[in-house]
LUMGU-670422 format. One record per atom (N, C-alpha, C, O, CB): residue number from 1; residue in three letters; atom name; y, x, z negated. Coordinates in pm, 1 decimal. Glycine has a CB too. Example, Ala and Ser with C-alpha at 12.3 -4.5 7.8 and 13.67 -1.06 7.14 Angstrom:
! LUMGU-670422
     i    aa   at         c2         c1         c3
     1   Ala    N     -569.0     1319.0     -780.0
     1   Ala   CA     -450.0     1230.0     -780.0
     1   Ala    C     -330.0     1320.0     -780.0
     1   Ala    O     -331.9     1423.6     -846.5
     1   Ala   CB     -447.3     1130.8     -904.6
     2   Ser    N     -225.0     1285.0     -708.0
     2   Ser   CA     -106.0     1367.0     -714.0
     2   Ser    C        3.0     1290.0     -787.0
     2   Ser    O      113.8     1340.9     -803.9
     2   Ser   CB      -59.8     1408.4     -572.5
//
This chain:
! LUMGU-670422
     i    aa   at         c2         c1         c3
     1   Met    N     -118.3       85.5        0.0
     1   Met   CA        0.0        0.0        0.0
     1   Met    C      124.2       89.8        0.0
     1   Met    O      132.4      186.3      -76.0
     1   Met   CB        0.0      -97.1     -123.8
     2   Lys    N      219.2       56.8       85.4
     2   Lys   CA      343.2      133.9       94.3
     2   Lys    C      432.7      105.5      -26.0
     2   Lys    O      418.5        3.0      -92.7
     2   Lys   CB      417.9      101.5      225.1
     3   Ser    N      524.2      197.0      -52.5
     3   Ser   CA      608.4      185.6     -172.3
     3   Ser    C      691.8       57.4     -173.5
     3   Ser    O      703.2       -6.9     -277.9
     3   Ser   CB      700.5      306.0     -182.3
     4   Asn    N      750.2       19.2      -60.0
     4   Asn   CA      829.5     -104.6      -57.8
     4   Asn    C      742.7     -225.6      -88.9
     4   Asn    O      785.7     -318.1     -157.8
     4   Asn   CB      897.5     -122.8       78.9
     5   Asp    N      620.3     -224.2      -37.6
     5   Asp   CA      527.8     -334.0      -65.3
     5   Asp    C      492.8     -339.7     -214.6
     5   Asp    O      479.7     -447.4     -272.5
     5   Asp   CB      399.5     -318.6       19.0
     6   Lys    N      478.3     -222.8     -274.5
     6   Lys   CA      450.0     -218.1     -418.7
     6   Lys    C      566.9     -276.7     -498.1
     6   Lys    O      547.6     -352.1     -593.5
     6   Lys   CB      422.2      -72.4     -464.2
     7   Ile    N      688.0     -240.6     -456.8
     7   Ile   CA      807.7     -291.8     -525.0
     7   Ile    C      816.5     -443.1     -510.1
     7   Ile    O      840.9     -514.2     -607.7
     7   Ile   CB      935.5     -225.2     -468.7
     8   Leu    N      796.9     -491.7     -389.4
     8   Leu   CA      802.2     -637.5     -366.2
     8   Leu    C      694.9     -709.5     -447.4
     8   Leu    O      719.1     -817.5     -501.2
     8   Leu   CB      784.7     -669.3     -215.8
     9   Lys    N      577.6     -650.0     -455.8
     9   Lys   CA      469.0     -710.1     -533.1
     9   Lys    C      507.4     -717.8     -680.8
     9   Lys    O      483.6     -819.4     -746.1
     9   Lys   CB      338.2     -629.3     -515.4
    10   Met    N      566.8     -610.6     -733.6
    10   Met   CA      607.7     -610.5     -874.4
    10   Met    C      716.1     -714.3     -900.7
    10   Met    O      714.5     -781.4    -1003.9
    10   Met   CB      657.5     -471.6     -915.4
    11   Ile    N      810.2     -727.6     -807.5
    11   Ile   CA      915.6     -828.2     -822.5
    11   Ile    C      854.9     -968.1     -821.5
    11   Ile    O      890.1    -1052.9     -903.4
    11   Ile   CB     1021.3     -814.5     -710.1
    12   Ala    N      763.7     -990.7     -728.2
    12   Ala   CA      698.3    -1122.1     -720.3
    12   Ala    C      623.0    -1152.5     -850.0
    12   Ala    O      625.7    -1265.4     -899.0
    12   Ala   CB      601.2    -1127.4     -599.7
    13   Glu    N      555.9    -1051.3     -904.8
    13   Glu   CA      483.4    -1071.2    -1031.1
    13   Glu    C      579.9    -1106.1    -1144.6
    13   Glu    O      550.3    -1193.1    -1226.6
    13   Glu   CB      402.5     -944.7    -1067.5
    14   Arg    N      695.3    -1038.5    -1149.5
    14   Arg   CA      794.5    -1067.4    -1254.3
    14   Arg    C      849.9    -1208.9    -1238.2
    14   Arg    O      869.1    -1279.4    -1337.2
    14   Arg   CB      910.0     -964.2    -1250.2
    15   Leu    N      875.3    -1250.3    -1115.7
    15   Leu   CA      923.5    -1387.0    -1091.7
    15   Leu    C      819.2    -1489.0    -1136.6
    15   Leu    O      853.3    -1592.1    -1194.4
    15   Leu   CB      957.3    -1407.6     -942.2
    16   Glu    N      693.8    -1460.1    -1110.0
    16   Glu   CA      585.9    -1550.4    -1151.2
    16   Glu    C      575.8    -1558.0    -1303.6
    16   Glu    O      557.6    -1666.3    -1359.3
    16   Glu   CB      451.7    -1504.1    -1091.6
    17   Ile    N      587.2    -1445.5    -1369.7
    17   Ile   CA      584.1    -1444.2    -1516.4
    17   Ile    C      699.4    -1526.1    -1572.3
    17   Ile    O      681.3    -1606.7    -1663.6
    17   Ile   CB      590.4    -1299.5    -1570.2
    18   Gly    N      820.1    -1504.3    -1515.5
    18   Gly   CA      936.6    -1580.0    -1560.4
    18   Gly    C      922.2    -1729.4    -1536.2
    18   Gly    O      961.1    -1810.2    -1620.5
    18   Gly   CB     1060.4    -1529.5    -1491.2
    19   Ala    N      866.4    -1766.4    -1421.2
    19   Ala   CA      847.1    -1909.1    -1389.6
    19   Ala    C      751.8    -1974.4    -1489.0
    19   Ala    O      773.8    -2087.8    -1531.6
    19   Ala   CB      792.9    -1926.1    -1246.0
    20   Lys    N      646.6    -1903.0    -1525.6
    20   Lys   CA      551.4    -1956.9    -1623.2
    20   Lys    C      615.0    -1964.9    -1762.5
    20   Lys    O      598.4    -2063.7    -1834.2
    20   Lys   CB      423.7    -1869.6    -1627.8
    21   Lys    N      687.7    -1859.4    -1799.1
    21   Lys   CA      748.6    -1854.7    -1932.7
    21   Lys    C      854.0    -1963.8    -1950.8
    21   Lys    O      857.8    -2031.0    -2053.8
    21   Lys   CB      811.7    -1717.2    -1957.2
    22   Tyr    N      940.2    -1981.0    -1848.9
    22   Tyr   CA     1051.2    -2075.7    -1860.2
    22   Tyr    C     1023.7    -2209.6    -1793.0
    22   Tyr    O     1108.6    -2298.8    -1794.1
    22   Tyr   CB     1175.0    -2015.4    -1801.2
    23   Gln    N      906.4    -2223.5    -1735.1
    23   Gln   CA      867.5    -2348.5    -1667.9
    23   Gln    C      964.4    -2387.2    -1556.6
    23   Gln    O      983.9    -2505.6    -1529.2
    23   Gln   CB      858.9    -2461.9    -1769.3
    24   Ser    N     1025.3    -2287.0    -1492.4
    24   Ser   CA     1116.9    -2315.1    -1381.8
    24   Ser    C     1144.4    -2187.7    -1303.2
    24   Ser    O     1106.9    -2077.4    -1343.0
    24   Ser   CB     1249.1    -2375.8    -1433.9
    25   Gln    N     1211.0    -2207.3    -1191.0
    25   Gln   CA     1256.8    -2094.3    -1110.4
    25   Gln    C     1381.2    -2034.4    -1176.3
    25   Gln    O     1434.0    -2089.6    -1272.8
    25   Gln   CB     1286.9    -2138.4     -963.1
    26   Val    N     1426.5    -1922.7    -1123.7
    26   Val   CA     1549.4    -1861.4    -1175.0
    26   Val    C     1664.4    -1957.6    -1147.2
    26   Val    O     1688.2    -1993.0    -1031.7
    26   Val   CB     1575.9    -1720.3    -1109.2
    27   Pro    N     1736.1    -2000.4    -1250.8
    27   Pro   CA     1844.6    -2097.2    -1230.2
    27   Pro    C     1967.1    -2032.5    -1165.7
    27   Pro    O     2011.1    -1924.5    -1205.2
    27   Pro   CB     1884.2    -2161.3    -1363.4
    28   Ile    N     2019.4    -2100.8    -1067.0
    28   Ile   CA     2144.0    -2054.6    -1004.0
    28   Ile    C     2247.4    -2167.2    -1004.8
    28   Ile    O     2341.1    -2169.5     -925.0
    28   Ile   CB     2117.7    -2006.0     -858.3
    29   Asn    N     2226.5    -2260.8    -1098.3
    29   Asn   CA     2315.2    -2376.9    -1105.1
    29   Asn    C     2401.2    -2377.5    -1231.2
    29   Asn    O     2463.9    -2478.6    -1262.7
    29   Asn   CB     2233.7    -2504.3    -1098.5
    30   Gly    N     2404.6    -2266.6    -1303.1
    30   Gly   CA     2487.9    -2259.4    -1423.1
    30   Gly    C     2417.6    -2299.3    -1550.9
    30   Gly    O     2479.7    -2299.3    -1657.2
    30   Gly   CB     2606.6    -2344.9    -1405.8
    31   Asp    N     2287.8    -2333.8    -1543.8
    31   Asp   CA     2214.2    -2371.6    -1665.7
    31   Asp    C     2198.8    -2253.8    -1762.6
    31   Asp    O     2191.0    -2272.5    -1884.0
    31   Asp   CB     2075.6    -2426.1    -1628.6
    32   Arg    N     2194.5    -2133.4    -1707.4
    32   Arg   CA     2184.3    -2013.2    -1791.7
    32   Arg    C     2296.0    -1918.0    -1753.7
    32   Arg    O     2346.4    -1920.9    -1641.4
    32   Arg   CB     2044.7    -1943.8    -1776.3
    33   Asn    N     2333.7    -1834.2    -1848.0
    33   Asn   CA     2438.0    -1736.1    -1821.9
    33   Asn    C     2372.7    -1610.5    -1763.2
    33   Asn    O     2343.9    -1514.7    -1834.9
    33   Asn   CB     2518.0    -1702.7    -1952.5
    34   Asn    N     2350.2    -1613.0    -1632.0
    34   Asn   CA     2280.2    -1503.2    -1565.1
    34   Asn    C     2357.0    -1371.0    -1575.1
    34   Asn    O     2296.2    -1264.2    -1580.6
    34   Asn   CB     2256.9    -1538.2    -1418.6
    35   Leu    N     2489.4    -1378.3    -1577.4
    35   Leu   CA     2568.6    -1255.9    -1589.9
    35   Leu    C     2543.8    -1190.0    -1725.1
    35   Leu    O     2520.7    -1069.4    -1732.9
    35   Leu   CB     2718.8    -1286.1    -1571.9
    36   Lys    N     2548.6    -1270.1    -1831.7
    36   Lys   CA     2523.6    -1217.2    -1966.6
    36   Lys    C     2381.5    -1162.9    -1976.9
    36   Lys    O     2360.2    -1055.2    -2032.5
    36   Lys   CB     2546.8    -1326.8    -2073.6
    37   Glu    N     2285.1    -1236.0    -1924.1
    37   Glu   CA     2145.1    -1191.5    -1929.5
    37   Glu    C     2125.2    -1064.1    -1847.9
    37   Glu    O     2050.5     -975.1    -1888.5
    37   Glu   CB     2051.2    -1302.4    -1877.8
    38   Ala    N     2192.3    -1055.3    -1732.4
    38   Ala   CA     2183.0     -934.8    -1649.9
    38   Ala    C     2238.7     -814.4    -1725.7
    38   Ala    O     2179.4     -706.6    -1723.7
    38   Ala   CB     2258.8     -954.1    -1516.5
    39   Leu    N     2353.0     -833.1    -1792.8
    39   Leu   CA     2411.6     -725.2    -1870.9
    39   Leu    C     2315.2     -680.2    -1981.0
    39   Leu    O     2295.0     -560.5    -2001.3
    39   Leu   CB     2545.8     -769.7    -1931.8
    40   Glu    N     2256.7     -775.4    -2051.0
    40   Glu   CA     2161.2     -741.4    -2157.4
    40   Glu    C     2041.4     -665.7    -2100.8
    40   Glu    O     1994.0     -569.6    -2161.4
    40   Glu   CB     2113.5     -868.7    -2230.0
    41   Glu    N     1992.9     -708.9    -1984.9
    41   Glu   CA     1878.5     -641.8    -1923.1
    41   Glu    C     1915.2     -500.0    -1879.8
    41   Glu    O     1835.8     -407.2    -1895.8
    41   Glu   CB     1827.7     -722.4    -1802.5
    42   Val    N     2036.2     -483.4    -1824.6
    42   Val   CA     2080.1     -350.2    -1783.0
    42   Val    C     2091.9     -257.8    -1903.6
    42   Val    O     2053.1     -141.2    -1897.2
    42   Val   CB     2214.6     -358.2    -1708.4
    43   Leu    N     2145.3     -309.8    -2012.7
    43   Leu   CA     2155.9     -228.6    -2133.7
    43   Leu    C     2017.4     -190.4    -2185.8
    43   Leu    O     1994.7      -76.0    -2225.2
    43   Leu   CB     2234.4     -303.9    -2242.1
    44   Asp    N     1924.8     -287.0    -2185.7
    44   Asp   CA     1786.8     -256.5    -2226.0
    44   Asp    C     1726.7     -150.7    -2133.3
    44   Asp    O     1661.5      -56.5    -2178.3
    44   Asp   CB     1699.6     -384.9    -2224.6
    45   Leu    N     1749.9     -168.2    -2003.7
    45   Leu   CA     1697.3      -72.9    -1906.6
    45   Leu    C     1748.6       67.8    -1935.1
    45   Leu    O     1672.3      164.2    -1929.7
    45   Leu   CB     1735.2     -115.1    -1764.5
    46   Ser    N     1877.8       79.8    -1965.6
    46   Ser   CA     1933.6      212.8    -1992.2
    46   Ser    C     1867.5      277.0    -2113.7
    46   Ser    O     1847.7      398.5    -2116.8
    46   Ser   CB     2085.2      203.8    -2013.7
    47   Val    N     1833.8      196.3    -2213.0
    47   Val   CA     1764.8      249.0    -2331.5
    47   Val    C     1626.3      299.7    -2292.9
    47   Val    O     1588.3      411.2    -2328.6
    47   Val   CB     1753.7      140.4    -2442.0
    48   Tyr    N     1550.8      217.4    -2219.8
    48   Tyr   CA     1413.8      254.4    -2183.4
    48   Tyr    C     1409.8      372.3    -2087.1
    48   Tyr    O     1326.4      461.6    -2101.7
    48   Tyr   CB     1342.3      135.5    -2121.6
    49   Val    N     1499.0      373.2    -1989.2
    49   Val   CA     1502.7      483.7    -1894.0
    49   Val    C     1541.4      613.1    -1965.5
    49   Val    O     1484.1      718.5    -1937.8
    49   Val   CB     1601.7      453.4    -1779.2
    50   Ser    N     1637.2      605.9    -2056.3
    50   Ser   CA     1675.4      724.9    -2132.7
    50   Ser    C     1557.8      777.9    -2213.5
    50   Ser    O     1535.1      898.8    -2218.7
    50   Ser   CB     1793.0      693.6    -2225.8
    51   Ala    N     1483.3      688.0    -2276.2
    51   Ala   CA     1366.8      730.0    -2354.9
    51   Ala    C     1262.1      796.8    -2265.7
    51   Ala    O     1205.8      899.9    -2302.6
    51   Ala   CB     1304.7      609.1    -2428.2
    52   Val    N     1236.2      738.8    -2149.4
    52   Val   CA     1138.4      797.8    -2057.3
    52   Val    C     1185.6      934.2    -2009.5
    52   Val    O     1106.9     1028.7    -2004.1
    52   Val   CB     1114.0      705.0    -1936.9
    53   Leu    N     1314.0      945.2    -1974.8
    53   Leu   CA     1366.8     1073.6    -1929.2
    53   Leu    C     1356.8     1179.7    -2037.5
    53   Leu    O     1321.8     1294.2    -2008.9
    53   Leu   CB     1511.4     1058.4    -1885.0
    54   Leu    N     1387.0     1143.4    -2160.7
    54   Leu   CA     1373.7     1239.1    -2270.7
    54   Leu    C     1228.9     1282.3    -2288.5
    54   Leu    O     1201.3     1400.3    -2310.1
    54   Leu   CB     1426.7     1178.6    -2400.8
    55   Glu    N     1136.7     1187.7    -2279.6
    55   Glu   CA      994.2     1221.5    -2290.3
    55   Glu    C      953.5     1317.9    -2179.3
    55   Glu    O      885.9     1417.5    -2204.8
    55   Glu   CB      907.3     1093.8    -2284.4
    56   Leu    N      994.8     1288.1    -2056.0
    56   Leu   CA      960.0     1373.6    -1943.2
    56   Leu    C     1022.3     1511.9    -1956.4
    56   Leu    O      958.3     1612.4    -1925.4
    56   Leu   CB     1004.1     1309.1    -1813.0
    57   Met    N     1146.8     1517.1    -2002.3
    57   Met   CA     1212.8     1646.2    -2020.5
    57   Met    C     1140.5     1729.9    -2124.8
    57   Met    O     1118.5     1849.4    -2104.7
    57   Met   CB     1359.0     1626.5    -2061.1
    58   Glu    N     1103.6     1668.1    -2235.6
    58   Glu   CA     1032.2     1741.3    -2340.0
    58   Glu    C      896.3     1788.2    -2290.0
    58   Glu    O      855.3     1901.1    -2316.8
    58   Glu   CB     1015.3     1654.1    -2464.8
    59   Glu    N      826.3     1701.2    -2217.1
    59   Glu   CA      696.1     1737.8    -2161.1
    59   Glu    C      711.5     1854.0    -2062.4
    59   Glu    O      631.4     1947.4    -2062.5
    59   Glu   CB      630.7     1615.9    -2091.1
    60   Tyr    N      814.3     1847.3    -1979.0
    60   Tyr   CA      841.4     1952.6    -1882.0
    60   Tyr    C      870.9     2083.8    -1953.8
    60   Tyr    O      818.5     2188.6    -1916.3
    60   Tyr   CB      958.9     1913.5    -1790.7
    61   Glu    N      954.3     2078.0    -2056.4
    61   Glu   CA      989.8     2199.7    -2128.6
    61   Glu    C      867.9     2264.2    -2193.3
    61   Glu    O      855.9     2386.7    -2193.5
    61   Glu   CB     1094.7     2169.3    -2234.4
    62   Val    N      777.5     2183.7    -2248.2
    62   Val   CA      656.6     2237.0    -2310.3
    62   Val    C      569.7     2303.6    -2203.7
    62   Val    O      522.8     2415.7    -2223.2
    62   Val   CB      577.6     2124.6    -2383.3
    63   Lys    N      548.2     2235.3    -2091.1
    63   Lys   CA      466.9     2291.4    -1983.5
    63   Lys    C      532.0     2417.0    -1925.9
    63   Lys    O      464.0     2515.8    -1898.2
    63   Lys   CB      445.3     2187.3    -1872.8
    64   Tyr    N      662.1     2412.5    -1908.3
    64   Tyr   CA      736.1     2526.4    -1854.4
    64   Tyr    C      721.3     2646.8    -1946.0
    64   Tyr    O      696.3     2758.0    -1899.7
    64   Tyr   CB      884.7     2491.1    -1836.0
    65   Lys    N      736.8     2624.7    -2075.9
    65   Lys   CA      724.4     2734.4    -2172.9
    65   Lys    C      584.4     2792.6    -2170.3
    65   Lys    O      568.5     2914.7    -2173.5
    65   Lys   CB      758.4     2685.9    -2314.6
    66   Lys    N      481.2     2706.9    -2164.5
    66   Lys   CA      343.5     2756.3    -2158.2
    66   Lys    C      320.6     2838.5    -2032.2
    66   Lys    O      258.7     2944.8    -2037.0
    66   Lys   CB      244.4     2639.6    -2163.5
    67   Ala    N      371.2     2788.5    -1918.3
    67   Ala   CA      354.5     2861.1    -1792.3
    67   Ala    C      425.0     2996.1    -1798.3
    67   Ala    O      371.4     3096.7    -1751.9
    67   Ala   CB      408.6     2778.1    -1674.5
    68   Tyr    N      544.0     2998.2    -1854.8
    68   Tyr   CA      618.4     3123.5    -1867.5
    68   Tyr    C      544.2     3220.8    -1957.9
    68   Tyr    O      536.0     3339.9    -1927.9
    68   Tyr   CB      759.6     3097.3    -1922.2
    69   Asp    N      490.2     3170.5    -2068.6
    69   Asp   CA      414.4     3255.7    -2160.3
    69   Asp    C      291.5     3314.9    -2092.3
    69   Asp    O      258.4     3431.7    -2112.8
    69   Asp   CB      372.3     3176.4    -2284.1
    70   Ile    N      223.9     3233.0    -2010.7
    70   Ile   CA      107.4     3282.6    -1937.4
    70   Ile    C      150.6     3391.6    -1839.9
    70   Ile    O       85.7     3495.8    -1830.6
    70   Ile   CB       36.4     3167.2    -1861.9
    71   Leu    N      259.3     3368.4    -1767.7
    71   Leu   CA      310.4     3468.1    -1674.2
    71   Leu    C      340.9     3598.8    -1746.5
    71   Leu    O      303.5     3706.3    -1699.8
    71   Leu   CB      436.0     3416.0    -1603.2
    72   Met    N      408.2     3589.4    -1859.0
    72   Met   CA      444.7     3710.8    -1931.4
    72   Met    C      321.2     3783.2    -1986.0
    72   Met    O      319.5     3905.9    -1995.8
    72   Met   CB      540.3     3676.8    -2045.7
    73   Glu    N      218.6     3706.3    -2021.3
    73   Glu   CA       95.0     3766.3    -2071.8
    73   Glu    C       29.7     3854.5    -1965.4
    73   Glu    O      -27.0     3959.1    -1996.8
    73   Glu   CB       -3.0     3656.8    -2117.5
    74   Tyr    N       38.1     3811.6    -1840.1
    74   Tyr   CA      -26.9     3884.2    -1732.1
    74   Tyr    C       68.7     3972.1    -1651.9
    74   Tyr    O       26.4     4041.3    -1559.4
    74   Tyr   CB      -94.1     3787.3    -1640.4
    75   Phe    N      196.3     3969.7    -1686.6
    75   Phe   CA      297.4     4041.4    -1608.9
    75   Phe    C      267.9     4190.8    -1602.3
    75   Phe    O      287.8     4253.6    -1498.3
    75   Phe   CB      435.6     4018.7    -1668.8
    76   Glu    N      221.3     4246.9    -1711.2
    76   Glu   CA      196.0     4391.8    -1713.8
    76   Glu    C       83.7     4432.4    -1618.3
    76   Glu    O       72.2     4549.4    -1581.9
    76   Glu   CB      161.0     4436.3    -1855.7
    77   His    N        1.0     4335.6    -1577.8
    77   His   CA     -109.6     4364.9    -1487.0
    77   His    C      -68.2     4354.5    -1339.6
    77   His    O     -145.4     4388.1    -1249.8
    77   His   CB     -225.5     4270.2    -1514.7
    78   Ile    N       52.2     4308.5    -1317.0
    78   Ile   CA      102.5     4298.1    -1179.8
    78   Ile    C      143.8     4438.0    -1135.0
    78   Ile    O      211.3     4509.3    -1209.3
    78   Ile   CB      223.3     4196.7    -1169.6
    79   Pro    N      104.0     4477.8    -1014.4
    79   Pro   CA      145.3     4609.8     -965.3
    79   Pro    C      298.1     4621.3     -965.6
    79   Pro    O      369.2     4525.1     -936.6
    79   Pro   CB       89.6     4634.9     -822.6
    80   Asp    N      346.4     4740.9     -998.8
    80   Asp   CA      490.8     4763.1    -1011.6
    80   Asp    C      568.2     4720.8     -887.2
    80   Asp    O      677.1     4664.6     -898.5
    80   Asp   CB      518.0     4909.0    -1040.4
    81   Glu    N      513.3     4746.9     -769.5
    81   Glu   CA      584.6     4713.1     -646.3
    81   Glu    C      597.8     4561.6     -628.3
    81   Glu    O      684.9     4516.1     -554.1
    81   Glu   CB      512.7     4773.7     -525.9
    82   Glu    N      513.5     4483.6     -694.5
    82   Glu   CA      521.3     4338.0     -684.5
    82   Glu    C      603.1     4276.5     -798.5
    82   Glu    O      643.8     4160.7     -789.6
    82   Glu   CB      381.2     4278.6     -683.7
    83   Lys    N      626.7     4351.0     -902.5
    83   Lys   CA      707.6     4299.9    -1013.9
    83   Lys    C      848.8     4266.4     -966.4
    83   Lys    O      909.9     4170.3    -1013.3
    83   Lys   CB      713.2     4403.0    -1129.0
    84   Phe    N      899.5     4346.0     -873.4
    84   Phe   CA     1032.5     4320.0     -818.9
    84   Phe    C     1036.7     4181.5     -754.0
    84   Phe    O     1133.3     4107.0     -770.1
    84   Phe   CB     1071.5     4429.0     -716.3
    85   Ile    N      930.7     4148.6     -680.8
    85   Ile   CA      923.5     4017.2     -614.9
    85   Ile    C      923.3     3906.6     -719.5
    85   Ile    O      992.3     3805.9     -703.8
    85   Ile   CB      797.0     4006.9     -525.4
    86   Val    N      846.4     3924.9     -825.5
    86   Val   CA      840.5     3825.7     -933.2
    86   Val    C      978.3     3812.1     -997.3
    86   Val    O     1025.2     3700.6    -1019.8
    86   Val   CB      734.2     3865.3    -1039.7
    87   His    N     1043.3     3924.4    -1026.9
    87   His   CA     1177.9     3920.7    -1085.7
    87   His    C     1274.1     3845.1     -995.0
    87   His    O     1352.8     3762.8    -1041.8
    87   His   CB     1230.2     4063.5    -1111.0
    88   Arg    N     1267.6     3873.7     -863.2
    88   Arg   CA     1358.0     3808.4     -769.0
    88   Arg    C     1334.1     3657.2     -765.2
    88   Arg    O     1428.9     3578.7     -764.8
    88   Arg   CB     1340.6     3868.2     -628.9
    89   Lys    N     1207.7     3617.5     -762.4
    89   Lys   CA     1176.1     3474.4     -757.7
    89   Lys    C     1218.9     3404.3     -886.2
    89   Lys    O     1267.5     3291.2     -882.2
    89   Lys   CB     1025.9     3453.6     -734.1
    90   Leu    N     1200.9     3471.2    -1000.3
    90   Leu   CA     1246.6     3413.0    -1126.5
    90   Leu    C     1397.9     3401.4    -1128.5
    90   Leu    O     1452.7     3303.2    -1178.6
    90   Leu   CB     1198.6     3497.0    -1245.4
    91   Lys    N     1465.1     3501.6    -1074.2
    91   Lys   CA     1611.9     3497.1    -1068.4
    91   Lys    C     1659.1     3383.8     -977.7
    91   Lys    O     1757.9     3317.1    -1008.4
    91   Lys   CB     1668.3     3631.7    -1018.5
    92   Glu    N     1588.9     3361.5     -865.6
    92   Glu   CA     1623.5     3250.5     -776.1
    92   Glu    C     1611.8     3116.5     -849.0
    92   Glu    O     1686.4     3022.5     -821.3
    92   Glu   CB     1532.3     3251.2     -651.2
    93   Leu    N     1517.9     3109.6     -941.5
    93   Leu   CA     1500.3     2987.8    -1020.8
    93   Leu    C     1594.3     2983.5    -1141.2
    93   Leu    O     1591.3     2889.4    -1220.5
    93   Leu   CB     1355.9     2976.7    -1067.9
    94   Lys    N     1678.4     3087.9    -1153.6
    94   Lys   CA     1772.8     3100.4    -1264.6
    94   Lys    C     1700.3     3110.0    -1399.0
    94   Lys    O     1740.2     3049.6    -1498.6
    94   Lys   CB     1869.1     2981.5    -1265.5
    95   Leu    N     1592.0     3188.5    -1397.6
    95   Leu   CA     1513.5     3209.7    -1519.8
    95   Leu    C     1531.7     3351.4    -1569.8
    95   Leu    O     1473.6     3388.8    -1671.7
    95   Leu   CB     1364.5     3181.0    -1495.1
//
């Protein structure tokens, strides 16, 4: 399944859940304050996305540190003429 199809499927599933929960379609006749609800959802989204990003950053930092430690453990075994290449590549990565 292509990514757009996956997104459309997820949206359709959310609409179905909402229809079952509220026993109706999304109101566009003023029965609900969709602007207020949208704002609340966006604020909730920012909280959840921030939490996920922090988790991913911490996970990345742990993996990055382990990889760097492994590299340094074996660095002395790299032939001297190739150490320059490793240094250059690390510098390109701003490490």
